[in-house]
C-alpha atoms as an extended CHARMM CRD file, in Angstrom:
* protein
*
       234  EXT
         1         1  UNK       CA             60.7970000000       -8.9560000000     -133.6930000000  PROA      1               0.0000000000
         2         2  UNK       CA             62.7340000000      -10.8800000000     -136.3280000000  PROA      2               0.0000000000
         3         3  UNK       CA             63.8620000000      -14.4600000000     -136.9290000000  PROA      3               0.0000000000
         4         4  UNK       CA             67.3660000000      -13.9600000000     -138.3060000000  PROA      4               0.0000000000
         5         5  UNK       CA             66.3610000000      -15.5990000000     -141.6000000000  PROA      5               0.0000000000
         6         6  UNK       CA             67.3510000000      -12.8670000000     -144.0530000000  PROA      6               0.0000000000
         7         7  UNK       CA             64.9710000000      -12.4590000000     -146.9910000000  PROA      7               0.0000000000
         8         8  UNK       CA             67.4400000000      -10.8040000000     -149.3360000000  PROA      8               0.0000000000
         9         9  UNK       CA             70.4800000000       -8.5660000000     -149.7380000000  PROA      9               0.0000000000
        10        10  UNK       CA             69.2910000000       -5.2510000000     -151.2020000000  PROA      10              0.0000000000
        11        11  UNK       CA             71.1940000000       -2.1510000000     -152.4240000000  PROA      11              0.0000000000
        12        12  UNK       CA             71.5370000000        1.1580000000     -150.6110000000  PROA      12              0.0000000000
        13        13  UNK       CA             70.3040000000        3.9770000000     -152.8770000000  PROA      13              0.0000000000
        14        14  UNK       CA             70.9960000000        6.9250000000     -150.5580000000  PROA      14              0.0000000000
        15        15  UNK       CA             73.0870000000        7.4630000000     -147.4570000000  PROA      15              0.0000000000
        16        16  UNK       CA             74.2860000000       10.6940000000     -145.9020000000  PROA      16              0.0000000000
        17        17  UNK       CA             74.7800000000       12.3140000000     -142.5180000000  PROA      17              0.0000000000
        18        18  UNK       CA             72.8120000000       15.3880000000     -141.4550000000  PROA      18              0.0000000000
        19        19  UNK       CA             74.4650000000       16.5810000000     -138.2410000000  PROA      19              0.0000000000
        20        20  UNK       CA             73.9380000000       13.6740000000     -135.8170000000  PROA      20              0.0000000000
        21        21  UNK       CA             71.1710000000       12.0270000000     -137.8720000000  PROA      21              0.0000000000
        22        22  UNK       CA             71.7700000000        9.5290000000     -140.6600000000  PROA      22              0.0000000000
        23        23  UNK       CA             69.5190000000        9.3000000000     -143.7090000000  PROA      23              0.0000000000
        24        24  UNK       CA             69.3620000000        5.8830000000     -145.3580000000  PROA      24              0.0000000000
        25        25  UNK       CA             67.3450000000        4.5800000000     -148.2980000000  PROA      25              0.0000000000
        26        26  UNK       CA             67.2260000000        0.9610000000     -149.4730000000  PROA      26              0.0000000000
        27        27  UNK       CA             65.6290000000       -0.4680000000     -152.6170000000  PROA      27              0.0000000000
        28        28  UNK       CA             63.6280000000       -3.4250000000     -151.3180000000  PROA      28              0.0000000000
        29        29  UNK       CA             62.3170000000       -4.4900000000     -154.7040000000  PROA      29              0.0000000000
        30        30  UNK       CA             58.6640000000       -5.4110000000     -155.3510000000  PROA      30              0.0000000000
        31        31  UNK       CA             58.5680000000       -8.5520000000     -153.1940000000  PROA      31              0.0000000000
        32        32  UNK       CA             60.0190000000       -7.1770000000     -149.9520000000  PROA      32              0.0000000000
        33        33  UNK       CA             58.1600000000       -3.8680000000     -150.2420000000  PROA      33              0.0000000000
        34        34  UNK       CA             54.7610000000       -5.5280000000     -150.6110000000  PROA      34              0.0000000000
        35        35  UNK       CA             52.2040000000       -4.1850000000     -148.0920000000  PROA      35              0.0000000000
        36        36  UNK       CA             54.8990000000       -2.0730000000     -146.4330000000  PROA      36              0.0000000000
        37        37  UNK       CA             53.6000000000        1.0070000000     -144.6200000000  PROA      37              0.0000000000
        38        38  UNK       CA             55.2060000000        4.0020000000     -142.9550000000  PROA      38              0.0000000000
        39        39  UNK       CA             56.0090000000        3.0670000000     -139.3620000000  PROA      39              0.0000000000
        40        40  UNK       CA             56.8080000000       -0.5540000000     -140.1310000000  PROA      40              0.0000000000
        41        41  UNK       CA             59.9840000000       -2.0340000000     -138.6330000000  PROA      41              0.0000000000
        42        42  UNK       CA             62.5920000000       -3.6050000000     -140.9060000000  PROA      42              0.0000000000
        43        43  UNK       CA             65.8650000000       -5.2990000000     -140.0150000000  PROA      43              0.0000000000
        44        44  UNK       CA             68.7530000000       -3.8320000000     -142.0210000000  PROA      44              0.0000000000
        45        45  UNK       CA             71.9880000000       -5.7340000000     -141.3690000000  PROA      45              0.0000000000
        46        46  UNK       CA             70.4480000000       -6.7370000000     -138.0580000000  PROA      46              0.0000000000
        47        47  UNK       CA             69.4540000000       -3.2000000000     -137.0380000000  PROA      47              0.0000000000
        48        48  UNK       CA             65.7580000000       -2.5740000000     -136.3870000000  PROA      48              0.0000000000
        49        49  UNK       CA             64.8250000000        0.5430000000     -138.3800000000  PROA      49              0.0000000000
        50        50  UNK       CA             61.5040000000        2.3300000000     -138.9070000000  PROA      50              0.0000000000
        51        51  UNK       CA             60.2290000000        3.1420000000     -142.3850000000  PROA      51              0.0000000000
        52        52  UNK       CA             59.6410000000        6.9100000000     -142.6050000000  PROA      52              0.0000000000
        53        53  UNK       CA             59.0150000000        7.3140000000     -146.3440000000  PROA      53              0.0000000000
        54        54  UNK       CA             58.1050000000        5.0680000000     -149.2760000000  PROA      54              0.0000000000
        55        55  UNK       CA             58.7690000000        5.8020000000     -152.9360000000  PROA      55              0.0000000000
        56        56  UNK       CA             57.9040000000        2.8950000000     -155.2350000000  PROA      56              0.0000000000
        57        57  UNK       CA             60.1040000000        0.0840000000     -153.8610000000  PROA      57              0.0000000000
        58        58  UNK       CA             62.5210000000        2.3690000000     -152.0070000000  PROA      58              0.0000000000
        59        59  UNK       CA             62.1610000000        2.8370000000     -148.2450000000  PROA      59              0.0000000000
        60        60  UNK       CA             63.7810000000        5.6460000000     -146.2560000000  PROA      60              0.0000000000
        61        61  UNK       CA             65.0010000000        5.4740000000     -142.6590000000  PROA      61              0.0000000000
        62        62  UNK       CA             66.2090000000        8.0390000000     -140.1340000000  PROA      62              0.0000000000
        63        63  UNK       CA             69.1580000000        6.8170000000     -138.0400000000  PROA      63              0.0000000000
        64        64  UNK       CA             69.6180000000        8.3570000000     -134.5940000000  PROA      64              0.0000000000
        65        65  UNK       CA             72.9650000000        9.0430000000     -132.9230000000  PROA      65              0.0000000000
        66        66  UNK       CA             72.8460000000        6.0550000000     -130.5730000000  PROA      66              0.0000000000
        67        67  UNK       CA             72.3460000000        3.6540000000     -133.4890000000  PROA      67              0.0000000000
        68        68  UNK       CA             75.1510000000        5.2840000000     -135.4470000000  PROA      68              0.0000000000
        69        69  UNK       CA             77.5370000000        4.8520000000     -132.5120000000  PROA      69              0.0000000000
        70        70  UNK       CA             76.7100000000        1.1800000000     -131.9160000000  PROA      70              0.0000000000
        71        71  UNK       CA             76.4480000000       -0.2070000000     -135.4560000000  PROA      71              0.0000000000
        72        72  UNK       CA             78.2850000000       -0.3590000000     -138.7800000000  PROA      72              0.0000000000
        73        73  UNK       CA             75.8580000000        2.0360000000     -140.4770000000  PROA      73              0.0000000000
        74        74  UNK       CA             78.3020000000        5.0200000000     -140.5680000000  PROA      74              0.0000000000
        75        75  UNK       CA             80.4980000000        2.9390000000     -142.9150000000  PROA      75              0.0000000000
        76        76  UNK       CA             77.7390000000        2.4270000000     -145.4850000000  PROA      76              0.0000000000
        77        77  UNK       CA             78.1880000000        3.4300000000     -149.1310000000  PROA      77              0.0000000000
        78        78  UNK       CA             75.6480000000        3.8610000000     -151.9280000000  PROA      78              0.0000000000
        79        79  UNK       CA             75.3260000000        0.6260000000     -153.9020000000  PROA      79              0.0000000000
        80        80  UNK       CA             76.3740000000       -1.5450000000     -150.9740000000  PROA      80              0.0000000000
        81        81  UNK       CA             74.1680000000       -4.5790000000     -150.3000000000  PROA      81              0.0000000000
        82        82  UNK       CA             72.5390000000       -4.8700000000     -146.8590000000  PROA      82              0.0000000000
        83        83  UNK       CA             70.6820000000       -7.8110000000     -145.3520000000  PROA      83              0.0000000000
        84        84  UNK       CA             66.9400000000       -7.1950000000     -145.1400000000  PROA      84              0.0000000000
        85        85  UNK       CA             64.2580000000       -8.9500000000     -143.1160000000  PROA      85              0.0000000000
        86        86  UNK       CA             60.6820000000       -7.7960000000     -142.6400000000  PROA      86              0.0000000000
        87        87  UNK       CA             59.1800000000       -8.1030000000     -139.1500000000  PROA      87              0.0000000000
        88        88  UNK       CA             57.8910000000      -11.5170000000     -138.1410000000  PROA      88              0.0000000000
        89        89  UNK       CA             54.1270000000      -12.1270000000     -138.0550000000  PROA      89              0.0000000000
        90        90  UNK       CA             51.9490000000      -14.6830000000     -136.2860000000  PROA      90              0.0000000000
        91        91  UNK       CA             52.3070000000      -16.9790000000     -139.2920000000  PROA      91              0.0000000000
        92        92  UNK       CA             56.0750000000      -16.5530000000     -139.7300000000  PROA      92              0.0000000000
        93        93  UNK       CA             58.1110000000      -19.7500000000     -139.6030000000  PROA      93              0.0000000000
        94        94  UNK       CA             60.8900000000      -19.1860000000     -137.0570000000  PROA      94              0.0000000000
        95        95  UNK       CA             63.7630000000      -20.9870000000     -138.7330000000  PROA      95              0.0000000000
        96        96  UNK       CA             66.4070000000      -19.0780000000     -136.7850000000  PROA      96              0.0000000000
        97        97  UNK       CA             65.9200000000      -17.5100000000     -133.3520000000  PROA      97              0.0000000000
        98        98  UNK       CA             64.0480000000      -14.5000000000     -132.0370000000  PROA      98              0.0000000000
        99        99  UNK       CA             65.8870000000      -11.2120000000     -132.5700000000  PROA      99              0.0000000000
       100       100  UNK       CA             65.0140000000       -7.7000000000     -131.4380000000  PROA      100             0.0000000000
       101       101  UNK       CA             67.1210000000       -5.8290000000     -133.9790000000  PROA      101             0.0000000000
       102       102  UNK       CA             68.8940000000       -4.0760000000     -131.0890000000  PROA      102             0.0000000000
       103       103  UNK       CA             72.5800000000       -4.4780000000     -131.9170000000  PROA      103             0.0000000000
       104       104  UNK       CA             74.8370000000       -5.0260000000     -128.8940000000  PROA      104             0.0000000000
       105       105  UNK       CA             78.2450000000       -4.3780000000     -130.4150000000  PROA      105             0.0000000000
       106       106  UNK       CA             80.3670000000       -4.5450000000     -133.5340000000  PROA      106             0.0000000000
       107       107  UNK       CA             82.5230000000       -7.5520000000     -134.3130000000  PROA      107             0.0000000000
       108       108  UNK       CA             85.5270000000       -7.6980000000     -136.6300000000  PROA      108             0.0000000000
       109       109  UNK       CA             86.1160000000      -10.4190000000     -139.2020000000  PROA      109             0.0000000000
       110       110  UNK       CA             89.3770000000      -12.0360000000     -138.1240000000  PROA      110             0.0000000000
       111       111  UNK       CA             89.6260000000      -14.7790000000     -140.7310000000  PROA      111             0.0000000000
       112       112  UNK       CA             87.6790000000      -16.4520000000     -143.5510000000  PROA      112             0.0000000000
       113       113  UNK       CA             88.3850000000      -19.9910000000     -144.6660000000  PROA      113             0.0000000000
       114       114  UNK       CA             86.7230000000      -22.0000000000     -147.4330000000  PROA      114             0.0000000000
       115       115  UNK       CA             86.7830000000      -25.7820000000     -146.9990000000  PROA      115             0.0000000000
       116       116  UNK       CA             85.0230000000      -28.2610000000     -149.3110000000  PROA      116             0.0000000000
       117       117  UNK       CA             82.4340000000      -25.7010000000     -150.3820000000  PROA      117             0.0000000000
       118       118  UNK       CA             81.7760000000      -24.5330000000     -146.8250000000  PROA      118             0.0000000000
       119       119  UNK       CA             82.8060000000      -21.1220000000     -145.5320000000  PROA      119             0.0000000000
       120       120  UNK       CA             84.0600000000      -20.6400000000     -141.9780000000  PROA      120             0.0000000000
       121       121  UNK       CA             84.1770000000      -17.1140000000     -140.5760000000  PROA      121             0.0000000000
       122       122  UNK       CA             86.0250000000      -16.1440000000     -137.4060000000  PROA      122             0.0000000000
       123       123  UNK       CA             84.6140000000      -13.0800000000     -135.6410000000  PROA      123             0.0000000000
       124       124  UNK       CA             86.5120000000      -11.1200000000     -133.0000000000  PROA      124             0.0000000000
       125       125  UNK       CA             84.4410000000       -9.4400000000     -130.2760000000  PROA      125             0.0000000000
       126       126  UNK       CA             85.1430000000       -6.7470000000     -127.6880000000  PROA      126             0.0000000000
       127       127  UNK       CA             86.2200000000       -8.6920000000     -124.5350000000  PROA      127             0.0000000000
       128       128  UNK       CA             83.1410000000       -7.5770000000     -122.5560000000  PROA      128             0.0000000000
       129       129  UNK       CA             80.7760000000       -9.4310000000     -124.8870000000  PROA      129             0.0000000000
       130       130  UNK       CA             82.6520000000      -12.7070000000     -125.2500000000  PROA      130             0.0000000000
       131       131  UNK       CA             81.2160000000      -14.0850000000     -122.0040000000  PROA      131             0.0000000000
       132       132  UNK       CA             77.8030000000      -14.3700000000     -123.6830000000  PROA      132             0.0000000000
       133       133  UNK       CA             79.0280000000      -16.5910000000     -126.5380000000  PROA      133             0.0000000000
       134       134  UNK       CA             78.7910000000      -20.3620000000     -126.0920000000  PROA      134             0.0000000000
       135       135  UNK       CA             79.5300000000      -23.2600000000     -128.4240000000  PROA      135             0.0000000000
       136       136  UNK       CA             76.3720000000      -24.3890000000     -130.2680000000  PROA      136             0.0000000000
       137       137  UNK       CA             74.5590000000      -21.2620000000     -129.0750000000  PROA      137             0.0000000000
       138       138  UNK       CA             72.8780000000      -18.6460000000     -131.2720000000  PROA      138             0.0000000000
       139       139  UNK       CA             74.3370000000      -15.3310000000     -132.3910000000  PROA      139             0.0000000000
       140       140  UNK       CA             73.2110000000      -12.8490000000     -135.0430000000  PROA      140             0.0000000000
       141       141  UNK       CA             75.8250000000      -11.4830000000     -137.4560000000  PROA      141             0.0000000000
       142       142  UNK       CA             74.5150000000       -8.6530000000     -139.6580000000  PROA      142             0.0000000000
       143       143  UNK       CA             71.0310000000       -9.8810000000     -138.8030000000  PROA      143             0.0000000000
       144       144  UNK       CA             71.7010000000      -13.4890000000     -139.8230000000  PROA      144             0.0000000000
       145       145  UNK       CA             70.8570000000      -16.1550000000     -137.2490000000  PROA      145             0.0000000000
       146       146  UNK       CA             73.9110000000      -18.4130000000     -136.9270000000  PROA      146             0.0000000000
       147       147  UNK       CA             75.1340000000      -21.2110000000     -134.6600000000  PROA      147             0.0000000000
       148       148  UNK       CA             78.4760000000      -20.8160000000     -132.9270000000  PROA      148             0.0000000000
       149       149  UNK       CA             80.7300000000      -23.7090000000     -133.9570000000  PROA      149             0.0000000000
       150       150  UNK       CA             83.9100000000      -22.9440000000     -132.0210000000  PROA      150             0.0000000000
       151       151  UNK       CA             85.2400000000      -20.5780000000     -129.3500000000  PROA      151             0.0000000000
       152       152  UNK       CA             88.6620000000      -19.0240000000     -128.8640000000  PROA      152             0.0000000000
       153       153  UNK       CA             88.2120000000      -17.1810000000     -125.5580000000  PROA      153             0.0000000000
       154       154  UNK       CA             91.8910000000      -16.3380000000     -125.3040000000  PROA      154             0.0000000000
       155       155  UNK       CA             91.6360000000      -14.2220000000     -128.4630000000  PROA      155             0.0000000000
       156       156  UNK       CA             87.9850000000      -13.2040000000     -127.8740000000  PROA      156             0.0000000000
       157       157  UNK       CA             86.8990000000      -14.9070000000     -131.0760000000  PROA      157             0.0000000000
       158       158  UNK       CA             84.1580000000      -17.2810000000     -132.2340000000  PROA      158             0.0000000000
       159       159  UNK       CA             83.5870000000      -19.1910000000     -135.4790000000  PROA      159             0.0000000000
       160       160  UNK       CA             80.4710000000      -19.8210000000     -137.5810000000  PROA      160             0.0000000000
       161       161  UNK       CA             79.9570000000      -21.9940000000     -140.6620000000  PROA      161             0.0000000000
       162       162  UNK       CA             78.0160000000      -20.6390000000     -143.6380000000  PROA      162             0.0000000000
       163       163  UNK       CA             76.2110000000      -22.8780000000     -146.1080000000  PROA      163             0.0000000000
       164       164  UNK       CA             75.9700000000      -21.8480000000     -149.7950000000  PROA      164             0.0000000000
       165       165  UNK       CA             72.3310000000      -20.7440000000     -149.3780000000  PROA      165             0.0000000000
       166       166  UNK       CA             73.3080000000      -18.2800000000     -146.6470000000  PROA      166             0.0000000000
       167       167  UNK       CA             76.0740000000      -16.9030000000     -148.8600000000  PROA      167             0.0000000000
       168       168  UNK       CA             73.6320000000      -16.5580000000     -151.7580000000  PROA      168             0.0000000000
       169       169  UNK       CA             70.8710000000      -14.8670000000     -149.7950000000  PROA      169             0.0000000000
       170       170  UNK       CA             72.9140000000      -12.5000000000     -147.5870000000  PROA      170             0.0000000000
       171       171  UNK       CA             75.8940000000      -10.1410000000     -147.7790000000  PROA      171             0.0000000000
       172       172  UNK       CA             78.0960000000      -12.3600000000     -145.5890000000  PROA      172             0.0000000000
       173       173  UNK       CA             79.7780000000      -13.8180000000     -148.6500000000  PROA      173             0.0000000000
       174       174  UNK       CA             81.1720000000      -10.3780000000     -149.5040000000  PROA      174             0.0000000000
       175       175  UNK       CA             82.9590000000       -9.9520000000     -146.1720000000  PROA      175             0.0000000000
       176       176  UNK       CA             86.7320000000       -9.7490000000     -146.0000000000  PROA      176             0.0000000000
       177       177  UNK       CA             89.0990000000       -9.8820000000     -142.9930000000  PROA      177             0.0000000000
       178       178  UNK       CA             89.0100000000       -6.5930000000     -141.1170000000  PROA      178             0.0000000000
       179       179  UNK       CA             85.3850000000       -5.8180000000     -142.0000000000  PROA      179             0.0000000000
       180       180  UNK       CA             83.0490000000       -4.8160000000     -139.1710000000  PROA      180             0.0000000000
       181       181  UNK       CA             79.7290000000       -6.5930000000     -138.5940000000  PROA      181             0.0000000000
       182       182  UNK       CA             76.7310000000       -5.9760000000     -136.3580000000  PROA      182             0.0000000000
       183       183  UNK       CA             76.3600000000       -8.4490000000     -133.4870000000  PROA      183             0.0000000000
       184       184  UNK       CA             73.2100000000       -9.1580000000     -131.4950000000  PROA      184             0.0000000000
       185       185  UNK       CA             73.6410000000      -11.4430000000     -128.5030000000  PROA      185             0.0000000000
       186       186  UNK       CA             70.8870000000      -13.9250000000     -127.6660000000  PROA      186             0.0000000000
       187       187  UNK       CA             68.9080000000      -11.9560000000     -125.0790000000  PROA      187             0.0000000000
       188       188  UNK       CA             68.0290000000      -14.9370000000     -122.9020000000  PROA      188             0.0000000000
       189       189  UNK       CA             71.6930000000      -15.9440000000     -122.6060000000  PROA      189             0.0000000000
       190       190  UNK       CA             72.6650000000      -12.3900000000     -121.7170000000  PROA      190             0.0000000000
       191       191  UNK       CA             70.0770000000      -12.1970000000     -118.9280000000  PROA      191             0.0000000000
       192       192  UNK       CA             71.0910000000      -15.6090000000     -117.5640000000  PROA      192             0.0000000000
       193       193  UNK       CA             74.8270000000      -14.8340000000     -117.4930000000  PROA      193             0.0000000000
       194       194  UNK       CA             74.3130000000      -11.4280000000     -115.8850000000  PROA      194             0.0000000000
       195       195  UNK       CA             71.9400000000      -12.8660000000     -113.2770000000  PROA      195             0.0000000000
       196       196  UNK       CA             74.3520000000      -15.6440000000     -112.2870000000  PROA      196             0.0000000000
       197       197  UNK       CA             77.2860000000      -13.2600000000     -112.2090000000  PROA      197             0.0000000000
       198       198  UNK       CA             75.4590000000      -10.7580000000     -109.9980000000  PROA      198             0.0000000000
       199       199  UNK       CA             74.1810000000      -13.5080000000     -107.6830000000  PROA      199             0.0000000000
       200       200  UNK       CA             77.6680000000      -14.9420000000     -107.1940000000  PROA      200             0.0000000000
       201       201  UNK       CA             79.0480000000      -11.5190000000     -106.3750000000  PROA      201             0.0000000000
       202       202  UNK       CA             76.2910000000      -10.7800000000     -103.8240000000  PROA      202             0.0000000000
       203       203  UNK       CA             76.5480000000      -14.1690000000     -102.0900000000  PROA      203             0.0000000000
       204       204  UNK       CA             80.3170000000      -14.1060000000     -101.7910000000  PROA      204             0.0000000000
       205       205  UNK       CA             80.4360000000      -10.4980000000     -100.6550000000  PROA      205             0.0000000000
       206       206  UNK       CA             77.8090000000      -11.2060000000      -97.9950000000  PROA      206             0.0000000000
       207       207  UNK       CA             79.6710000000      -14.3200000000      -96.8050000000  PROA      207             0.0000000000
       208       208  UNK       CA             82.8580000000      -12.3250000000      -96.4240000000  PROA      208             0.0000000000
       209       209  UNK       CA             81.1630000000       -9.5510000000      -94.4440000000  PROA      209             0.0000000000
       210       210  UNK       CA             79.5250000000      -12.1040000000      -92.1270000000  PROA      210             0.0000000000
       211       211  UNK       CA             82.7950000000      -13.8880000000      -91.5050000000  PROA      211             0.0000000000
       212       212  UNK       CA             81.5990000000      -17.1100000000      -93.1230000000  PROA      212             0.0000000000
       213       213  UNK       CA             84.5590000000      -17.1950000000      -95.5030000000  PROA      213             0.0000000000
       214       214  UNK       CA             88.0270000000      -15.8100000000      -95.1980000000  PROA      214             0.0000000000
       215       215  UNK       CA             89.3570000000      -13.3130000000      -97.6990000000  PROA      215             0.0000000000
       216       216  UNK       CA             91.4890000000      -15.8450000000      -99.5550000000  PROA      216             0.0000000000
       217       217  UNK       CA             88.5600000000      -18.1570000000     -100.2730000000  PROA      217             0.0000000000
       218       218  UNK       CA             86.4090000000      -15.2790000000     -101.4900000000  PROA      218             0.0000000000
       219       219  UNK       CA             89.1430000000      -13.9030000000     -103.7310000000  PROA      219             0.0000000000
       220       220  UNK       CA             89.7400000000      -17.3560000000     -105.2000000000  PROA      220             0.0000000000
       221       221  UNK       CA             86.0510000000      -17.7500000000     -105.9900000000  PROA      221             0.0000000000
       222       222  UNK       CA             85.7750000000      -14.2380000000     -107.3950000000  PROA      222             0.0000000000
       223       223  UNK       CA             88.8320000000      -14.8900000000     -109.5320000000  PROA      223             0.0000000000
       224       224  UNK       CA             87.2620000000      -18.0790000000     -110.9030000000  PROA      224             0.0000000000
       225       225  UNK       CA             84.0660000000      -16.1850000000     -111.7260000000  PROA      225             0.0000000000
       226       226  UNK       CA             86.0440000000      -13.4330000000     -113.4280000000  PROA      226             0.0000000000
       227       227  UNK       CA             87.8810000000      -16.0220000000     -115.5050000000  PROA      227             0.0000000000
       228       228  UNK       CA             84.5970000000      -17.6760000000     -116.4880000000  PROA      228             0.0000000000
       229       229  UNK       CA             82.7420000000      -14.5110000000     -117.4760000000  PROA      229             0.0000000000
       230       230  UNK       CA             85.5930000000      -12.1790000000     -118.3790000000  PROA      230             0.0000000000
       231       231  UNK       CA             84.5430000000       -9.3810000000     -116.0270000000  PROA      231             0.0000000000
       232       232  UNK       CA             86.3790000000       -7.7690000000     -113.1480000000  PROA      232             0.0000000000
       233       233  UNK       CA             84.4970000000       -8.2720000000     -109.8750000000  PROA      233             0.0000000000
       234       234  UNK       CA             85.4160000000       -6.2940000000     -106.7920000000  PROA      234             0.0000000000
């Protein structure tokens, strides 16, 4: 588990593909590599990876096919900075929100605007995932815990504000429009939305079969649910 409070942006020293397996090495430096052991979990740009080899301050990871397909890792280049967070402990201060390091999808940077020293980033999501994003809710972008400031559901986009400290500590300040980022949805919100959506579908379908509602009423309600959550219900 992680908190979304990135501890530093560290350089990639090695990255290559070996058939369907990726090989990644990151120089953590002396502070972030302290007491690190093989088998430990580390968040790299929001992706939970397992340390498989340690050489001084450099840690190696094996990346499986499923992770390569879901995340931005295939686009990595040697020298690129990635956000790093060590796993939370019982004494860790949770300044962000609990993260699993299991990336849900990739988002695309739609726009970046700097206003009075503050940076606003607009992130475009695949339509399926937009139903889980709510104003003032949490979302993780490249492993950074952020608060959603604004929604544009018509364009499947949300906005986050970045303070100077976040820009200094992470790689988000190096993003440009068109870049891809790893997105992890707040797990509790995802479970809640899916549960409500499934319950509505079951109740309305049952009511229709039992003759308690006519087809028009059911279709109207299903259409309203679809509009709310962005999913086709049949």
